[in-house]
C-alpha positions as semicolon CSV with decimal commas, in nm:
position;residue;x (nm);y (nm);z (nm)
1;X;10,364;11,197;9,354
2;X;10,327;11,221;9,730
3;X;10,035;10,978;9,735
4;X;10,241;10,726;9,539
5;X;10,524;10,759;9,790
6;X;10,281;10,717;10,078
7;X;10,125;10,408;9,921
8;X;10,464;10,244;9,863
9;X;10,578;10,317;10,218
10;X;10,248;10,185;10,356
11;X;10,279;9,858;10,161
12;X;10,640;9,819;10,269
13;X;10,550;9,865;10,634
14;X;10,259;9,622;10,603
15;X;10,479;9,355;10,445
16;X;10,758;9,406;10,698
17;X;10,520;9,381;10,992
18;X;10,369;9,058;10,860
19;X;10,714;8,899;10,819
20;X;10,852;8,997;11,161
21;X;10,683;8,714;11,360
22;X;10,810;8,453;11,112
23;X;11,165;8,588;11,133
24;X;11,149;8,590;11,513
25;X;11,050;8,223;11,524
26;X;11,316;8,123;11,270
27;X;11,580;8,315;11,463
28;X;11,487;8,139;11,787
29;X;11,510;7,798;11,620
30;X;11,845;7,889;11,463
31;X;11,993;8,002;11,795
32;X;11,873;7,686;11,971
33;X;12,007;7,453;11,703
34;X;12,338;7,641;11,675
35;X;12,384;7,623;12,053
36;X;12,322;7,247;12,033
37;X;12,602;7,224;11,777
38;X;12,379;7,099;11,497
39;X;12,532;7,327;11,233
40;X;12,684;7,668;11,174
41;X;12,539;7,976;11,007
42;X;12,649;7,895;10,650
43;X;12,455;7,567;10,605
44;X;12,150;7,726;10,765
45;X;12,164;8,025;10,529
46;X;12,218;7,796;10,230
47;X;11,915;7,587;10,327
48;X;11,699;7,899;10,369
49;X;11,797;8,034;10,028
50;X;11,744;7,697;9,861
51;X;11,396;7,640;10,005
52;X;11,283;7,995;9,935
53;X;11,398;7,972;9,573
54;X;11,223;7,638;9,531
55;X;10,900;7,778;9,677
56;X;10,926;8,088;9,459
57;X;10,975;7,878;9,147
58;X;10,685;7,649;9,239
59;X;10,458;7,945;9,308
60;X;10,548;8,107;8,975
61;X;10,478;7,786;8,783
62;X;10,145;7,721;8,955
63;X;10,036;8,080;8,902
64;X;10,093;8,065;8,527
């Protein structure tokens, strides 16, 4: 049971550490574009959710 817990925590930490640089870059772009008055947080969040769902769906269909 302890080894299962350790493996799950390890995989979670690995995944989180691989995503952190991507999030940092996206956050920088968002702050720059929001400061320029291009859009607010809601359209940005909507666009992120939409593109991630589309990529997820495409990946699931190609993998089948």
